[in-house]
N, C-alpha and C positions, 0 to 999 in steps of 0.2 A: 571662526572658522571652524564645524564641525566636522566638515568633509576629511578623513584619512586618506591619506595618497602615498600610493608604492610608487616609488620611481625605479625603474628596472635601468641599468646604465647611465653612467655619468662622468662623458667623456668632453671632450670641445661643447659639444652642443648640451649635452643634460645637466652638467654641471650649473652653468648658469638659467636654465630652467628651472632645474630643483630652489637653486637659490631666490628664485623669482615666487615661487610657491610661497616658503616657510615667510619674505617679508608680507604675504598678502595674507598672514596667517594660517596660512594649513599646516597641519600636524604633518611629517614630512620621516618614510619609513625609506632607504634606498637598499639597491642592490646592485652588484658588479660585481664581475666575474675577479677582479685585480681590486680588491677590497683598501689600498695604497691609493687607488683613485679618490676614493670618498670621503678620505682625510681630513677638507676642509670642509666637508657638510656635517658632517659626525662632530666637528668641531664645535660648527654654529646651532648644532640641538638635533639634527636629522636622528633618524635611529635606524640602528642596521637591523637587515635580514640574513639569515644562510641561504638562500635559496629563492628564487620566485615565486616557490609552492607558499613558503613559509610568510611570506613577505604578502600575496595574494589573499591570503586566509585575516592579513589582520589589515585591509585597506579595503575603505570604500569604492574606491577607483583608481586602478592599476595606470600608469604611463610607462609604455615601451620605449623605447631611444637606442636603440644599438645599432650593430652594423650593416650587416648583409640582412638577405631574405631570409638565409638557412636559420640566421639567426634567429632570427622574430617566426619564426614554426616552432625553433627548441625553444625560447626560454614559454611560448605559449602552452606547447603543447607534447611537449619532455616527461619525462617521468617524475621532476622536480618542479614541472612548468606552472604556471599562473593557474589554467584551467583544472589544474588536480589540486588545487589547494580555495581555488573562490566559488563561490555560487551564488547570481544576483550581483546588483551593482554594474558599472560600466567599466571596460579596458579603453582603455585610447592607444592607439599604437601610433605614434609618432617618427618614425623612422619610416625614409623614404625607401619605400617597397612597390613587390608588384601589384598592380591593378588584380590581379587573379588572386592571386595570395590573402589580400583583404579579403574580396569578400569570401572564401574557405576559412576564417579566420571566424566571422559575421557569421556562418553558419555554425561551425562549433559554437562560436560562443555561446548561439540561443541555445542548445541542447543544454546547457549548464545555466538559463536562466539570466544570462549576461546579455547587457548590450555594449557592442563590440562599433566602435567609431576609428576607421582610417582616420589620421589629420598630418601628416606630413609637412614643413615648415619652409619656409625659406628667410633668408637673413645673416645666417650664419652667423658665425661665434659671436659680435658685434648684436643682434640680435639677441643673441641668447642671451648674452646680461644684460642690456639693455632693458628687456623683454618688450622689443618692438618687434619679433618675431611676424610677418603673416604666414596665418593657418590656414590649410587648407580642409575641407571635412566633409567624410562621404559616410554613412551610415543612417538610421532613424533620425527624423527628425528630431523627435523627443527626447533619445537622448544627447543630442546637442544641443538643445537648450537647457537642460539638466546642467551640462557641461558648463556652460559658456562662462559661471565667475573662476573657474579653472584656466577654461582660456585664454580669459581676461587677465589672467596674473603673470601668460608669456608671451601672451602677442598683441599686435595693435590693429591689423589687419585680419579679420576672423570672418570667412566666410564656409555657407553650406553650400555645397554642389550637387547633393543625392544621394542615391542609394549608394551602399559597403561598395567601395572602389572607386568612387567620383573622388574624393580626395588623392588618391596616388594617381587618378589619371589629370589632376588637376596641377600636380606637383609635375608630373611629366613632364609640361606645355612650359614650367618654369625651365626647367633642366636645359629643355631645347632651346628656347630663348637663351638663356646662358650660355649655352655652349657655341654656338655663332659668335655671337655678341665676346666670348672671355678673345679669339680669334680677331676679331675686328680690334678690341684696345690693345692687346701687343703687338698687332701690326702695324696700330699705328703708332705705339709706342715706339716700335723698331726702327719707322719710317723715320721718325723726328731726331732721333737719334742722327741715323746716317747721315741725314740732309745739313747735320752743322746745328740744330735748333738745340735751344734748350728744352731737352721733354719735359719736365716740368711744368717749365712755361706754357708748353701748349699744353698737356693737360689739362690744367687750374684753368687753360682761356676755352678750350672744345668742353669743357663740361657743363656750362653754362648756356652750350645752344646745342642744336638740336641732334648733335653727338651725345648729349648727355644720358648717364644710366650712372644704376649702382654701382657695377663691375668698373664701370670709370673710374668715378668719385675714391670708391676705396680701396680697389685692389690697383689700379695705374701707377698708384701711389707708392702702394709694398712693389711692384715689380721695380720702377726705378730706385726702389732703399738697395735694391738686393735681398730685400725680407720675403724668404720663400715661404714662412712657418707657419703652417697650418690654420687656417680657419676653417676651410673646410678638404678636406685632403683627395689630393688625387685619385687615390684607389677606390673611392668612394664614388669620386662623380663617377670615373670609366663603368662601375656597377650599375649609377645611373642612366647613361646612357645605353648601357646595353639593355635595360629595361625600356627603356624609350624606344630603341629600336625593334626590337622583339613584340612589345604590344602595336607599334606601328605597322608591322609587317602580319599582325593578326586584322588587322583595317585593311592589307593592301594597298596602304601608306609609302610612298619614298620618302625618305628623309635626307638626301645627299652631303647637305650643309653638318648635320648632324653627324650623321658616320663618319664626314672628315676628321671631324672636329676628336670626336673618338681613335681615328686613326693616330692622328699627332697625341695626345693625351696616351694612348697606347705604349708609343714610343717611346714619350719620358720615363713612362714607369718599368717599361724596359732598361733604360738605366740606369735605374734604383731611385728612381725620384716619386714614387708612388707614395711616401708619405710627406711629400711637398702639399704646400699651399696649393690650388688650381691657379694662381695666379704664375705661376712657377713655368706655364708656357709660353713666358716670355721668355724664357731662356733656349727655346727651339729658333727663335731668330735672331738668336746674339750668340750661337754657339762658334 
């Protein structure tokens, strides 16, 4: 591949995504605030940049996968940010962020002759490692088409939804569905345990029927093993739910199920579990 890619953010998600980009043959340069997190990728052949600005200046296409909307804005618009070092080409923010910010970045990118796509993902750490992410994209269709080989290296289901911000709106639909679903999965497992059944047997049985879901198949086993390690941090899920609630309110839409889920996750964060995986909601029912 002749397209050089710059990747900002190599955490739980970005690390697996970067590894799959290299497997597909893309030359990769990385930047993260804590260089130690990039050690394995650097050992595998990635190059290092000392700032997003430096990374952008040497990359045809830049991908960002960071934590919060403020981080996204700083990475792009800061003094040593991407827009300070890049003119032309494509930038893709794959962070789950706000639709409003995606539209703002799109407009700012145009001023630099850059095509900007918002392309949040779903599939957690397993999807990032396996290259099977669902990728939801907003922005110009021509830029989406040009970036398809890059998306294909990281994901399995790749869908274009429309103008800037559309990818983030689609991701909010995903997070809303997961939020109430996670309560259902945790409550089901807690109920199975309380009734004296073997909850593992229950999980393995009901996942094959109408109750089946990704969360039931992949996160319920972690719940039952007491494995609360993060495939997706509670703190980031709370951020996503907050964005979804705010954008829903802008559309005059009330989402009581989402608000309840956020309330319970807020309680877990207050207990110091913000760095646990989202499956730690199970502990709310078994305390």
